[in-house]
C-alpha positions, 0 to 999 in steps of 0.5 A, spaced: 455 470 510 462 473 509 466 475 516 468 482 514 472 487 519 475 494 517 482 495 520 486 502 521 493 504 524 493 508 530 498 513 526 492 513 520 485 512 523 480 510 518 477 517 518 483 520 514 483 516 508 483 510 504 490 509 504 490 508 512 485 502 512 483 495 509 478 490 510 479 483 512 474 478 509 474 470 511 482 470 512 484 475 507 486 482 507 484 487 502 488 493 503 487 498 497 490 505 495 496 505 500 498 512 497 504 515 500 501 520 505 504 521 511 499 519 516 502 525 521 501 531 516 496 528 511 500 531 506 503 527 500 510 524 502 516 525 498 517 528 491 521 523 488 518 516 486 523 513 491 521 517 496 514 516 495 515 508 494 518 508 500 512 511 504 507 507 500 511 500 502 511 503 509 503 504 509 502 497 506 506 494 512 503 498 517 496 496 514 498 489 514 500 489 521 494 492 524 490 486 520 494 481 523 499 479 517 506 481 514 509 482 507 511 475 507 504 473 507 502 478 501 500 473 495 498 479 490 499 486 489 497 491 484 502 497 483 499 504 480 504 509 477 503 516 474 509 514 469 511 507 467 518 510 466 518 510 474 517 503 474 525 501 475 526 506 481 519 504 484 521 496 483 528 497 487 524 500 493 518 495 492 523 489 492 526 491 499 519 490 502 515 484 498 521 479 499 516 473 498 515 476 490 507 476 490 504 476 484 504 483 481 501 487 476 504 494 475 500 499 471 500 507 469 494 511 471 492 518 471 487 517 477 491 517 483 491 523 487 495 530 485 502 530 487 502 522 488 507 518 483 505 511 486 500 507 490 500 500 492 494 495 493 495 489 497 492 482 498 494 478 503 493 472 508 491 473 515 496 469 520 
């Protein structure tokens, strides 16, 4: 049976939403839906793709830390954008955080929450 642990940051407890939590399963962190919501207000953070990308990456970092990992241990990400034309701007911010160059897929979807331009899913190894 797989060992499963749910983790959440103090700033964004699990009760607020899926962007604030992750599952640790057999030494891997699965963090899904790190949308750019400010944990303090519960509102979408930023109106530009750059601002939202920054918040998405910060949310990922907080989750990784809470789970006992960090950006250097990320092995795969999936980036969801409301508009694929925003990829270049998103990627510029993303590259500052995910310096280990994890395997990545990037897709444009319309199902992300209203007002959100991007979100990031992360798979990482627990240290």
